[in-house]
N, CA and C atoms as an extended XYZ file, in Angstrom:
414
Properties=species:S:1:pos:R:3:atomname:S:1:resname:S:1:resid:I:1 pbc="F F F"
N         0.848       -1.218        0.048 N   UNK     1
C        -0.065       -0.066        0.015 CA  UNK     1
C         0.832        1.336        0.158 C   UNK     1
N         2.050        1.192        0.606 N   UNK     2
C         2.862        2.340        0.729 CA  UNK     2
C         3.157        2.891       -0.704 C   UNK     2
N         3.425        2.075       -1.555 N   UNK     3
C         3.829        2.503       -2.990 CA  UNK     3
C         2.645        3.262       -3.590 C   UNK     3
N         1.442        2.886       -3.490 N   UNK     4
C         0.192        3.507       -4.076 CA  UNK     4
C         0.016        4.751       -3.309 C   UNK     4
N         0.271        4.776       -2.031 N   UNK     5
C        -0.002        6.001       -1.213 CA  UNK     5
C         1.027        7.055       -1.645 C   UNK     5
N         2.264        6.696       -2.199 N   UNK     6
C         3.287        7.540       -2.561 CA  UNK     6
C         2.932        7.967       -4.050 C   UNK     6
N         2.419        7.187       -4.976 N   UNK     7
C         2.139        7.613       -6.378 CA  UNK     7
C         0.658        8.129       -6.713 C   UNK     7
N        -0.247        7.658       -5.945 N   UNK     8
C        -1.712        8.143       -6.109 CA  UNK     8
C        -2.483        8.002       -4.951 C   UNK     8
N        -2.236        8.784       -3.785 N   UNK     9
C        -2.934        8.641       -2.491 CA  UNK     9
C        -4.536        8.730       -2.641 C   UNK     9
N        -4.865        9.402       -3.632 N   UNK    10
C        -6.340        9.617       -3.898 CA  UNK    10
C        -7.049        8.302       -4.266 C   UNK    10
N        -6.285        7.271       -4.678 N   UNK    11
C        -6.899        6.006       -5.098 CA  UNK    11
C        -7.016        4.944       -4.032 C   UNK    11
N        -6.515        5.129       -2.843 N   UNK    12
C        -6.521        4.345       -1.623 CA  UNK    12
C        -7.765        4.639       -0.627 C   UNK    12
N        -8.334        3.664       -0.351 N   UNK    13
C        -9.541        3.690        0.425 CA  UNK    13
C        -9.569        2.603        1.496 C   UNK    13
N       -10.050        2.807        2.716 N   UNK    14
C       -10.198        1.914        3.798 CA  UNK    14
C       -11.730        2.127        4.221 C   UNK    14
N       -12.315        1.005        4.634 N   UNK    15
C       -13.517        1.026        5.247 CA  UNK    15
C       -13.232        0.614        6.784 C   UNK    15
N       -13.777        1.331        7.743 N   UNK    16
C       -13.531        1.044        9.119 CA  UNK    16
C       -14.889        0.641        9.818 C   UNK    16
N       -14.709       -0.259       10.709 N   UNK    17
C       -15.866       -0.583       11.546 CA  UNK    17
C       -16.282        0.566       12.424 C   UNK    17
N       -17.583        1.092       12.101 N   UNK    18
C       -18.087        2.292       12.852 CA  UNK    18
C       -18.830        2.299       14.037 C   UNK    18
N       -19.239        1.129       14.412 N   UNK    19
C       -20.110        1.110       15.570 CA  UNK    19
C       -19.381        0.792       16.831 C   UNK    19
N       -18.125        0.596       16.834 N   UNK    20
C       -17.418        0.480       18.295 CA  UNK    20
C       -16.297        1.586       18.435 C   UNK    20
N       -15.976        2.338       17.241 N   UNK    21
C       -15.031        3.267       17.318 CA  UNK    21
C       -13.573        2.772       17.595 C   UNK    21
N       -13.543        1.462       17.194 N   UNK    22
C       -12.289        0.815       17.390 CA  UNK    22
C       -11.180        1.230       16.109 C   UNK    22
N       -11.699        1.553       15.058 N   UNK    23
C       -10.838        1.926       14.037 CA  UNK    23
C       -10.517        0.562       13.131 C   UNK    23
N       -11.082       -0.547       13.364 N   UNK    24
C       -10.780       -1.820       12.810 CA  UNK    24
C       -11.068       -1.697       11.375 C   UNK    24
N        -9.984       -1.932       10.399 N   UNK    25
C       -10.246       -2.059        9.039 CA  UNK    25
C       -10.938       -3.280        8.702 C   UNK    25
N       -12.127       -3.062        7.929 N   UNK    26
C       -12.949       -4.185        7.531 CA  UNK    26
C       -12.992       -4.267        6.044 C   UNK    26
N       -12.425       -3.344        5.234 N   UNK    27
C       -12.418       -3.446        3.873 CA  UNK    27
C       -11.419       -2.354        3.290 C   UNK    27
N       -11.115       -2.480        2.090 N   UNK    28
C       -10.211       -1.689        1.469 CA  UNK    28
C       -10.232       -1.647       -0.222 C   UNK    28
N        -9.963       -0.596       -0.783 N   UNK    29
C        -9.839       -0.668       -2.177 CA  UNK    29
C        -8.617        0.196       -2.534 C   UNK    29
N        -7.704       -0.315       -3.396 N   UNK    30
C        -6.421        0.386       -3.870 CA  UNK    30
C        -6.460        0.546       -5.385 C   UNK    30
N        -6.550        1.696       -5.863 N   UNK    31
C        -6.515        1.849       -7.326 CA  UNK    31
C        -5.403        3.002       -7.677 C   UNK    31
N        -5.132        3.103       -8.983 N   UNK    32
C        -4.099        4.045       -9.328 CA  UNK    32
C        -4.468        4.459      -10.754 C   UNK    32
N        -4.428        5.811      -10.932 N   UNK    33
C        -4.438        6.397      -12.210 CA  UNK    33
C        -3.111        6.609      -12.809 C   UNK    33
N        -2.918        5.971      -13.977 N   UNK    34
C        -1.656        5.941      -14.798 CA  UNK    34
C        -1.902        6.514      -16.099 C   UNK    34
N        -1.584        7.882      -16.230 N   UNK    35
C        -1.881        8.432      -17.391 CA  UNK    35
C        -3.315        8.415      -17.798 C   UNK    35
N        -3.521        7.827      -19.052 N   UNK    36
C        -4.985        7.531      -19.461 CA  UNK    36
C        -5.633        6.309      -19.022 C   UNK    36
N        -4.999        5.593      -18.170 N   UNK    37
C        -5.416        4.342      -17.659 CA  UNK    37
C        -5.686        4.209      -16.224 C   UNK    37
N        -6.543        3.492      -15.821 N   UNK    38
C        -6.946        3.302      -14.388 CA  UNK    38
C        -6.699        1.914      -13.922 C   UNK    38
N        -6.093        1.541      -12.824 N   UNK    39
C        -5.820        0.214      -12.476 CA  UNK    39
C        -6.497       -0.144      -11.055 C   UNK    39
N        -7.385       -1.013      -10.954 N   UNK    40
C        -7.734       -1.448       -9.649 CA  UNK    40
C        -6.753       -2.485       -9.162 C   UNK    40
N        -5.823       -2.142       -8.176 N   UNK    41
C        -4.834       -3.095       -7.681 CA  UNK    41
C        -5.362       -4.168       -6.864 C   UNK    41
N        -6.195       -3.801       -5.853 N   UNK    42
C        -6.765       -4.865       -5.005 CA  UNK    42
C        -8.003       -4.140       -4.305 C   UNK    42
N        -8.860       -5.195       -3.857 N   UNK    43
C       -10.180       -4.609       -3.180 CA  UNK    43
C       -10.614       -5.920       -2.489 C   UNK    43
N       -11.167       -5.493       -1.384 N   UNK    44
C       -11.815       -6.721       -0.495 CA  UNK    44
C       -12.474       -6.083        0.654 C   UNK    44
N       -13.440       -6.949        1.267 N   UNK    45
C       -14.017       -6.793        2.452 CA  UNK    45
C       -14.052       -8.030        3.288 C   UNK    45
N       -13.980       -7.997        4.551 N   UNK    46
C       -13.874       -9.072        5.415 CA  UNK    46
C       -15.182       -9.888        5.363 C   UNK    46
N       -15.228      -11.162        5.268 N   UNK    47
C       -16.514      -11.915        5.193 CA  UNK    47
C       -17.569      -11.431        6.116 C   UNK    47
N       -17.064      -11.188        7.365 N   UNK    48
C       -18.174      -10.693        8.384 CA  UNK    48
C       -18.790       -9.512        8.120 C   UNK    48
N       -18.245       -8.649        7.075 N   UNK    49
C       -18.983       -7.268        6.807 CA  UNK    49
C       -19.363       -7.330        5.207 C   UNK    49
N       -19.526       -8.489        4.659 N   UNK    50
C       -19.900       -8.495        3.291 CA  UNK    50
C       -21.404       -8.463        3.275 C   UNK    50
N       -21.984       -8.316        2.146 N   UNK    51
C       -23.526       -8.114        1.937 CA  UNK    51
C       -24.106       -7.085        2.757 C   UNK    51
N       -23.363       -5.933        2.928 N   UNK    52
C       -23.841       -4.890        3.849 CA  UNK    52
C       -23.717       -3.433        3.024 C   UNK    52
N       -23.336       -3.660        1.725 N   UNK    53
C       -23.037       -2.433        0.901 CA  UNK    53
C       -21.552       -1.942        1.069 C   UNK    53
N       -20.683       -2.355        1.749 N   UNK    54
C       -19.467       -1.800        2.011 CA  UNK    54
C       -18.696       -1.995        0.711 C   UNK    54
N       -18.687       -3.092        0.056 N   UNK    55
C       -17.957       -3.416       -1.131 CA  UNK    55
C       -18.454       -2.485       -2.163 C   UNK    55
N       -19.801       -2.401       -2.266 N   UNK    56
C       -20.337       -1.361       -3.226 CA  UNK    56
C       -19.862        0.051       -3.187 C   UNK    56
N       -19.766        0.412       -1.867 N   UNK    57
C       -19.286        1.855       -1.700 CA  UNK    57
C       -17.794        2.032       -2.011 C   UNK    57
N       -16.987        1.011       -1.468 N   UNK    58
C       -15.604        1.016       -1.722 CA  UNK    58
C       -15.399        1.083       -3.376 C   UNK    58
N       -16.013        0.246       -4.029 N   UNK    59
C       -15.917        0.194       -5.516 CA  UNK    59
C       -16.301        1.494       -6.023 C   UNK    59
N       -17.306        2.057       -5.581 N   UNK    60
C       -17.870        3.412       -6.072 CA  UNK    60
C       -16.814        4.450       -5.933 C   UNK    60
N       -16.069        4.434       -4.696 N   UNK    61
C       -15.015        5.516       -4.565 CA  UNK    61
C       -13.863        5.244       -5.459 C   UNK    61
N       -13.466        3.865       -5.595 N   UNK    62
C       -12.358        3.772       -6.589 CA  UNK    62
C       -12.795        4.149       -7.969 C   UNK    62
N       -13.958        3.709       -8.345 N   UNK    63
C       -14.425        4.064       -9.788 CA  UNK    63
C       -14.499        5.629       -9.863 C   UNK    63
N       -15.049        6.414       -8.887 N   UNK    64
C       -15.079        7.882       -9.000 CA  UNK    64
C       -13.752        8.399       -9.401 C   UNK    64
N       -12.570        7.887       -8.563 N   UNK    65
C       -11.258        8.222       -8.770 CA  UNK    65
C       -10.833        8.011      -10.169 C   UNK    65
N       -11.276        6.953      -10.827 N   UNK    66
C       -10.877        6.542      -12.187 CA  UNK    66
C       -11.436        7.801      -13.176 C   UNK    66
N       -12.332        8.380      -12.856 N   UNK    67
C       -12.893        9.551      -13.826 CA  UNK    67
C       -13.458        8.819      -15.085 C   UNK    67
N       -12.935        9.354      -16.201 N   UNK    68
C       -13.443        8.734      -17.501 CA  UNK    68
C       -12.269        7.875      -18.116 C   UNK    68
N       -11.251        7.525      -17.271 N   UNK    69
C       -10.314        6.657      -17.866 CA  UNK    69
C       -10.873        5.122      -17.932 C   UNK    69
N       -10.434        4.561      -19.063 N   UNK    70
C       -10.671        3.011      -18.954 CA  UNK    70
C        -9.935        2.294      -17.865 C   UNK    70
N       -10.408        1.198      -17.301 N   UNK    71
C        -9.921        0.461      -16.341 CA  UNK    71
C        -9.466       -0.889      -16.586 C   UNK    71
N        -8.484       -1.435      -15.884 N   UNK    72
C        -8.113       -2.840      -15.826 CA  UNK    72
C        -7.898       -3.314      -14.444 C   UNK    72
N        -8.138       -4.689      -14.272 N   UNK    73
C        -7.856       -5.244      -12.910 CA  UNK    73
C        -7.696       -6.785      -13.267 C   UNK    73
N        -7.098       -7.479      -12.235 N   UNK    74
C        -6.968       -8.882      -12.429 CA  UNK    74
C        -7.754       -9.426      -11.351 C   UNK    74
N        -8.864      -10.187      -11.611 N   UNK    75
C        -9.646      -10.571      -10.619 CA  UNK    75
C        -9.342      -12.122      -10.090 C   UNK    75
N        -9.746      -12.340       -8.901 N   UNK    76
C        -9.785      -13.753       -8.375 CA  UNK    76
C       -10.908      -14.559       -9.093 C   UNK    76
N       -10.925      -15.847       -8.766 N   UNK    77
C       -12.107      -16.753       -9.223 CA  UNK    77
C       -13.187      -16.537       -8.084 C   UNK    77
N       -13.121      -15.812       -7.200 N   UNK    78
C       -14.113      -15.574       -6.077 CA  UNK    78
C       -15.544      -15.182       -6.850 C   UNK    78
N       -16.463      -15.918       -6.674 N   UNK    79
C       -17.854      -15.652       -7.357 CA  UNK    79
C       -18.246      -14.194       -6.887 C   UNK    79
N       -18.065      -13.943       -5.484 N   UNK    80
C       -18.761      -12.643       -5.113 CA  UNK    80
C       -18.015      -11.494       -5.664 C   UNK    80
N       -16.752      -11.638       -5.876 N   UNK    81
C       -15.885      -10.593       -6.548 CA  UNK    81
C       -16.528      -10.197       -8.080 C   UNK    81
N       -16.769      -11.413       -8.726 N   UNK    82
C       -17.140      -11.382      -10.171 CA  UNK    82
C       -18.558      -10.715      -10.075 C   UNK    82
N       -19.357      -11.090       -9.184 N   UNK    83
C       -20.732      -10.303       -9.093 CA  UNK    83
C       -20.685       -8.885       -8.916 C   UNK    83
N       -19.604       -8.419       -8.317 N   UNK    84
C       -19.417       -7.049       -8.046 CA  UNK    84
C       -18.907       -6.160       -9.290 C   UNK    84
N       -18.026       -6.893      -10.049 N   UNK    85
C       -17.300       -6.204      -11.069 CA  UNK    85
C       -18.213       -6.030      -12.416 C   UNK    85
N       -19.018       -7.093      -12.649 N   UNK    86
C       -19.802       -6.938      -13.886 CA  UNK    86
C       -20.771       -5.705      -13.831 C   UNK    86
N       -21.628       -5.568      -12.780 N   UNK    87
C       -22.482       -4.432      -12.520 CA  UNK    87
C       -21.767       -3.185      -12.480 C   UNK    87
N       -20.487       -3.157      -12.145 N   UNK    88
C       -19.760       -1.825      -12.219 CA  UNK    88
C       -19.340       -1.544      -13.670 C   UNK    88
N       -19.729       -2.276      -14.588 N   UNK    89
C       -19.330       -2.016      -15.963 CA  UNK    89
C       -18.194       -2.732      -16.677 C   UNK    89
N       -17.608       -3.707      -16.021 N   UNK    90
C       -16.492       -4.368      -16.501 CA  UNK    90
C       -16.809       -5.516      -17.417 C   UNK    90
N       -16.106       -5.704      -18.321 N   UNK    91
C       -16.278       -6.990      -19.162 CA  UNK    91
C       -15.263       -8.011      -18.709 C   UNK    91
N       -15.710       -9.180      -18.512 N   UNK    92
C       -14.859      -10.144      -17.942 CA  UNK    92
C       -14.209      -11.128      -19.039 C   UNK    92
N       -12.967      -11.306      -18.976 N   UNK    93
C       -12.304      -12.108      -19.918 CA  UNK    93
C       -11.381      -13.144      -19.124 C   UNK    93
N       -11.246      -14.289      -19.516 N   UNK    94
C       -10.339      -15.246      -18.914 CA  UNK    94
C        -8.940      -14.860      -18.980 C   UNK    94
N        -8.209      -15.317      -18.005 N   UNK    95
C        -6.779      -15.039      -17.843 CA  UNK    95
C        -5.963      -16.345      -17.625 C   UNK    95
N        -4.630      -16.290      -17.729 N   UNK    96
C        -3.734      -17.508      -17.494 CA  UNK    96
C        -3.557      -17.642      -15.979 C   UNK    96
N        -3.536      -18.966      -15.628 N   UNK    97
C        -3.154      -19.193      -14.277 CA  UNK    97
C        -1.745      -20.042      -14.385 C   UNK    97
N        -0.828      -19.747      -13.666 N   UNK    98
C         0.349      -20.450      -13.604 CA  UNK    98
C         0.608      -20.942      -12.269 C   UNK    98
N         1.061      -22.289      -12.103 N   UNK    99
C         1.040      -22.917      -10.858 CA  UNK    99
C         2.510      -23.649      -10.769 C   UNK    99
N         3.192      -23.521       -9.693 N   UNK   100
C         4.479      -24.076       -9.801 CA  UNK   100
C         5.203      -23.551       -8.396 C   UNK   100
N         6.353      -24.052       -8.301 N   UNK   101
C         7.312      -23.724       -7.127 CA  UNK   101
C         8.278      -22.623       -7.623 C   UNK   101
N         8.310      -21.550       -6.928 N   UNK   102
C         9.307      -20.454       -7.346 CA  UNK   102
C        10.760      -20.753       -6.829 C   UNK   102
N        11.661      -20.630       -7.687 N   UNK   103
C        12.976      -20.900       -7.238 CA  UNK   103
C        13.607      -19.609       -6.963 C   UNK   103
N        13.546      -19.217       -5.632 N   UNK   104
C        14.004      -17.865       -5.115 CA  UNK   104
C        15.310      -17.614       -5.302 C   UNK   104
N        16.322      -18.545       -5.551 N   UNK   105
C        17.612      -18.383       -5.856 CA  UNK   105
C        17.847      -17.630       -7.225 C   UNK   105
N        16.930      -17.694       -8.050 N   UNK   106
C        16.993      -17.119       -9.387 CA  UNK   106
C        16.453      -15.675       -9.445 C   UNK   106
N        15.976      -15.165       -8.427 N   UNK   107
C        15.143      -13.807       -8.303 CA  UNK   107
C        16.259      -12.811       -7.717 C   UNK   107
N        16.260      -11.760       -8.430 N   UNK   108
C        17.248      -10.587       -7.950 CA  UNK   108
C        16.848      -10.168       -6.478 C   UNK   108
N        17.930       -9.678       -5.878 N   UNK   109
C        17.657       -9.216       -4.403 CA  UNK   109
C        16.859       -7.812       -4.524 C   UNK   109
N        15.936       -7.587       -3.524 N   UNK   110
C        15.266       -6.399       -3.514 CA  UNK   110
C        15.373       -5.686       -2.208 C   UNK   110
N        15.987       -4.406       -2.023 N   UNK   111
C        16.097       -3.708       -1.028 CA  UNK   111
C        14.803       -3.148       -0.450 C   UNK   111
N        14.711       -2.736        0.824 N   UNK   112
C        13.652       -2.024        1.407 CA  UNK   112
C        12.440       -2.840        1.831 C   UNK   112
N        12.456       -4.065        1.707 N   UNK   113
C        11.294       -4.935        2.210 CA  UNK   113
C        11.472       -5.696        3.461 C   UNK   113
N        10.365       -5.917        4.228 N   UNK   114
C        10.472       -6.692        5.361 CA  UNK   114
C         9.321       -7.689        5.364 C   UNK   114
N         9.280       -8.504        6.046 N   UNK   115
C         8.119       -9.472        6.374 CA  UNK   115
C         6.932       -8.703        6.990 C   UNK   115
N         5.791       -8.983        6.602 N   UNK   116
C         4.615       -8.256        7.159 CA  UNK   116
C         4.425       -8.845        8.611 C   UNK   116
N         3.858       -7.857        9.426 N   UNK   117
C         3.444       -8.241       10.901 CA  UNK   117
C         2.047       -7.795       11.085 C   UNK   117
N         1.377       -8.384       12.075 N   UNK   118
C         0.046       -7.992       12.523 CA  UNK   118
C         0.102       -6.679       12.980 C   UNK   118
N         1.116       -6.092       13.542 N   UNK   119
C         1.096       -4.753       14.158 CA  UNK   119
C         1.570       -3.652       13.007 C   UNK   119
N         1.797       -4.178       11.861 N   UNK   120
C         2.251       -3.327       10.625 CA  UNK   120
C         1.244       -2.384       10.027 C   UNK   120
N         0.063       -2.464       10.456 N   UNK   121
C        -1.023       -1.575        9.846 CA  UNK   121
C        -1.508       -0.537       11.039 C   UNK   121
N        -1.290        0.807       10.617 N   UNK   122
C        -1.807        1.800       11.599 CA  UNK   122
C        -2.947        2.492       10.902 C   UNK   122
N        -3.896        2.811       11.611 N   UNK   123
C        -5.093        3.478       11.280 CA  UNK   123
C        -5.158        4.772       12.084 C   UNK   123
N        -4.971        5.954       11.446 N   UNK   124
C        -4.880        7.253       12.095 CA  UNK   124
C        -6.384        7.693       12.114 C   UNK   124
N        -6.623        8.505       13.240 N   UNK   125
C        -7.966        9.347       13.262 CA  UNK   125
C        -9.081        8.368       13.867 C   UNK   125
N       -10.136        8.941       13.922 N   UNK   126
C       -11.417        8.303       14.534 CA  UNK   126
C       -11.993        7.444       13.483 C   UNK   126
N       -12.633        6.291       13.982 N   UNK   127
C       -13.431        5.416       13.114 CA  UNK   127
C       -14.572        6.043       12.434 C   UNK   127
N       -14.713        5.954       11.218 N   UNK   128
C       -15.912        6.674       10.398 CA  UNK   128
C       -16.507        5.551        9.616 C   UNK   128
N       -17.796        5.458        9.449 N   UNK   129
C       -18.434        4.513        8.598 CA  UNK   129
C       -18.155        4.695        7.127 C   UNK   129
N       -18.121        3.664        6.383 N   UNK   130
C       -18.142        3.799        5.071 CA  UNK   130
C       -16.567        4.089        4.591 C   UNK   130
N       -16.255        4.195        3.293 N   UNK   131
C       -15.023        4.420        2.846 CA  UNK   131
C       -14.246        5.747        3.201 C   UNK   131
N       -13.067        5.746        3.534 N   UNK   132
C       -12.462        6.824        3.949 CA  UNK   132
C       -11.006        6.807        3.254 C   UNK   132
N       -10.456        7.906        2.681 N   UNK   133
C        -9.187        7.836        2.071 CA  UNK   133
C        -8.142        7.482        3.154 C   UNK   133
N        -6.999        6.487        2.684 N   UNK   134
C        -6.174        6.034        3.583 CA  UNK   134
C        -4.825        6.891        3.432 C   UNK   134
N        -4.862        7.861        2.736 N   UNK   135
C        -3.637        8.821        2.662 CA  UNK   135
C        -3.640        9.628        3.725 C   UNK   135
N        -2.553       10.638        3.689 N   UNK   136
C        -2.535       11.583        4.882 CA  UNK   136
C        -3.660       12.349        5.047 C   UNK   136
N        -4.044       12.456        6.316 N   UNK   137
C        -5.298       13.433        6.627 CA  UNK   137
C        -4.826       14.941        6.720 C   UNK   137
N        -5.769       15.809        6.329 N   UNK   138
C        -5.463       17.073        6.316 CA  UNK   138
C        -6.191       17.758        7.466 C   UNK   138
């Protein structure tokens, strides 16, 4: 997410649990405008918060960010996700699936990365219902 926040913070959204004030993240959408193209990088809602309109609101925020740009994304085979994309106006096309074991010794070293941790996510500010930008707050 840090990359998308650095290149296009307006395309990053989180949904927080609003009833307890805990600020618990229950959904997210990360998109990016790249010139004349819009990319939906990732999008999801916790199963316990699905079917409550949260995904629709997150997708709406991400699509608003796209403006009039054509968009692309790579979808999972999750039927619920597919049901959300088609009404949003996307045409669905099959894609390749590659399966195998990665030989990490052949990959180049990458600096600046670390293993993810449960305490690695920080949510600033009060919990608000619905999608909220996850970039710097003004």
